[in-house]
N, C-alpha and C positions, 0 to 999 in steps of 0.2 A: 356273935352274932352283924355286927355293924360289917368286921371286915370280911365276913364273905358274902354283902351284899353288896359290899363293894366290889367282890375281887368276879363276884355275879354278874355284876354292871359292865364291868371291862371287858369279859368274855363275848356280854351281847353287843356292847358297844362297839368293838376295834372292826366288826366285818362291815361296820356302816361307815367309819373313815379313817380311821386308825391303817388296817388294813382290808381297805375293801376288796374282795375279787377282782369289780374289773376295774377299778382307776387306782390302787394302789402294786396287785401284785401280777396283772391283766394273765388272768388266767380265765378258762372257758372263752375264749377269741373268738374259735369254730360259731358260736350259737350269736354270741355278742354280735359279732359283725353278719351273720348271715340272714337271723331272724327278723332284726329289727328296724322296717320298711317300716310299718306300724307299728304303735305303740302296744292295742291289742296284743301282739305274735310275742310282743317284746315278756308284758306280763305275764300270757297263758307260759311262756319257756322260765320265766323268771318260779314260777308258784309251780312247774312240775320238778324245774331240778333245787326246789329250798323243799320239795316234799321227800324226796328220793335222799337229802341227802340229809336232814333231820329223822328219817326211819331208818336208813343206813347208819348215822352215827350211833343210835340209843342203841340202835344191835352189835353195832361193834362192841363197843363200851361194858355190852354183857354178857357179853362173849369172850373178852380179851385176854381172859386169865385159864379160859379152854383152850383155846387155840396155840399150837405147836408154833413157834417162831418160822421157823422154815418154809409151813405153809401159807400166812398170814394174808399175805396176799392174793392169793388164789381165793382166801378163803373170803374176802375184803370181797373181791369183783363179784364171786358168786351171790352175796348178801345186797349190796346196787343191783347187780342186775337183775332181783327181784324185783324190787323196788323198781324199778327203770319198765319193768314189764307189767307192772297194774299202772303203776299210773299213764303207761302209750297207752293198754283196754280202757280203763277212763276216759282222757278223752278222747281215743276214737270212737266210743260207746254215744258221749254226751256231750262230746263239738265237733264234729264230724268236719265244720267248715276250720273251725282251726287246729285242728289234728292234721289237717289235708294240708292246711297254708304250712305249717313246722317240717313236715316231711318228713327226713332221715334224721332231724337233727332231735329229738326225744329220742327215740334209739339210744343214739351217743352220746345219749346223758351218761350210758354208763361208763362212755372215758371221758367223762369233762374231770376236767384234775383238782378242782373245787372238790372233787368228792371223794376221791380217795389221796388227797393232800390232806385232807380232817379226817378221813378217815385213819388215818398214820402215823402224822401230827399233834392229831389229839385225843380222839374217842381213841382210843388204844393206849393211850396213858393218862385218861383222868375219869371218874365216876360217870354214873350213868346222866344225874344233876348237870352238871358242866357237861356234857357232850351234847345235851340237848340247847342249852342256855348257846353256847358255842353255833354248833348248826343254825340256829334259827336266827339269831345276827349275821352269820353267812349268807345266809337265805334270805332273806330281808337288804340284807347287802346287793344282794347279785339283781333279786327282784327290781329294787329301786335303779339302782343303775340302770337296767335293761330298758325300763319304761319311760323313763326320763328319754336316753336314748330314743329308742321309737318313738314318744313324745314329738323329739325335735325334729325329725326326720320326716315323719308325717304332715307333722304344720309347714314344715318349710319347702314337703316335697307336693300335698295334697292342698292345705289348709284348712287342714281337718284335726281334729286330735278324736281319738276313740270315733272316732267316722262322724264327730260332731261336728261342724260351718265354724270356726271361728274365724279367718279373713274371707274377706268379702270378694266378690264377683273380678273386682277389680286388679285382686292379684295373679301375678304369674306364677304358678309354681315352677319352683326350679328341680326338675326332670333327675337332675343328679342323686339328687337326696336318697333318694328312692333303688337306684343304683347302687350296686356294690360301693361305688368309687365315693358315694355319699355316708359311707360307715363307716369310712376310712379316713375321710375330713373328720365328720363330725367327731366322733369318738378321741381324734388327735387333738382336734381343739380344745374339747370336753377334762381330755385328762392336763392339756395345758396351761387351762383355765385352772385348773386345782393343784396345779402345783404352783403357780401364784404361789395361790391363796397360800398357802402351804407356807414360802421362804419367806411370805409379809410376816408370816404371823412366830417365824424363830427366830426375824432380824430383830438383832441387839441392840437394845433406844442406843443411844449417840450421845457417847459421853460428856458431862459437864465438863464445859473451861472456868479454872479458877481462876 
């Protein structure tokens, strides 16, 4: 039982740090760079992607023994597209402003490498429980990354986070941060900082001289 808990915790936690879709695997870069000009857009895209990822991983795991190997990818795409359609319709009906702001990037979730990659690499080879936990971890990691990226860009580009004013009238907004160039700059600096932290942790302690 203890070993099983450790395995499930690893399946979840790896998506937050060691195998972060955004900062480690560099997957889903199109929505990451395109919609994170403000925090709410990043959060909304992360949640929509997480919904599709979790639901499709669970279904793929359930039908993995029924799908012939030769048609597994088309079947996975159909499953993913079904949940993308549900997510797109839900957002358009309940959050029209956010749906309009995200534009075509919600329908494009169907070709997001994170989702098809987890379906092929993990869900198709593991049981429903592990597939759910794996997808949940990856989804949370992706959502956090997009939210943090959007928060930083919105703070520096507008002086606010989630629409709440943080920096006073003295602050001169960095317009570039809400433009495409700001996405590349912010993401690059964040990846560089994370890599520095990882390398510092892996650096061996100096040997003691006798």
